[in-house]
N, C-alpha and C positions, 0 to 999 in steps of 0.2 A: 468489303470485298474479301479481305483476308479471312474474316470470320466465316463468311459464306463458304470459302474454299476448304477451310478446316472442317466445318460441319459436313460438307459434302464428301469428304474423304472416307473411304470404307474402313480405314483403320481407326477413325475417331470414335471413341465411346464416351459420350458425355457423362453417363451415370458413373462409369468407372473412375473418371477424373474427379467428379464431385465427391465420391466416397473416399478417395485417397486424401483429398484436401480436408474433408471433414475429420477424418481419423487423425491426421497430423495436427490439426488445430486442437482437438480434444486432448490429445496426448501431451502437447506443449502446455496447455492450460492446467491439466491435472498435475503435471510435474511441478510447475512453478507454485501451485497452491499448497501441495502436500509436502514438499521437501525444501523448506526455506532455510535450512541450516546445514552447513558443510562442516564435517568433522574430519580432522587429520589424525591419523593414529599409526601406531606401530604394533605388529603382531608377529607370532611365530607359529610354526607347525613342525612337528617331529615326524621322523620316519618317512622320507628323509628330512633332515633339519633344514628349514627355510625361514628366512625373515622377510618381512615386507613393510614398507612405509607407504601408506596409501590414504586416500580420501574417500569418504562416502557421504551420503546425505541422510539426515534424520528429520522426523517431523519437527515443526517449529516449536511445539510445546515441550520438546525434550532438548532444547538448545542451551544446556549448561553441562559442564563436565561430567557430573555424577549421572544424570539422566542419559546423556549421550553414551556414556560408557556402558550402561546397561543395554541399550539398543544395539550398539556395535558388537558387544560381546555375544548377544544372541545371533546376530547376523553371521559372525565369524564361526561360532560353534557349529552352525549348520554345515559348514564346509571344512571342518577339521582344523580351524585355526584358533589360536588363543590370543586374546588381547593383552598386549604388554603395557601400553600407555596411550592415553589421549594426548596428542601433541598440542592441538588447538581446536577451538570451537568458534566458527564464524557465523553469526546469526544473519549476515547479509547475503548468504548464499553465494 
């Protein structure tokens, strides 16, 4: 009875709901498969001088300090930041 009433409602759009659910499922699956390694780092930016201590994810095949540093350095350079140090690398995400 409840399903019938929802489907009969003029505001119910089953295709829209199915697309949203499908998109969320695919996004969560892609994120967990491609970013299995969490990297904690310190970075700085000049003009104005700023420092940050943050985390990011890198692909599982770069889950060691040297490889992760290369990936993080590239990510940061694109936004004007400079990597200072990799604090930790966590392969368990």
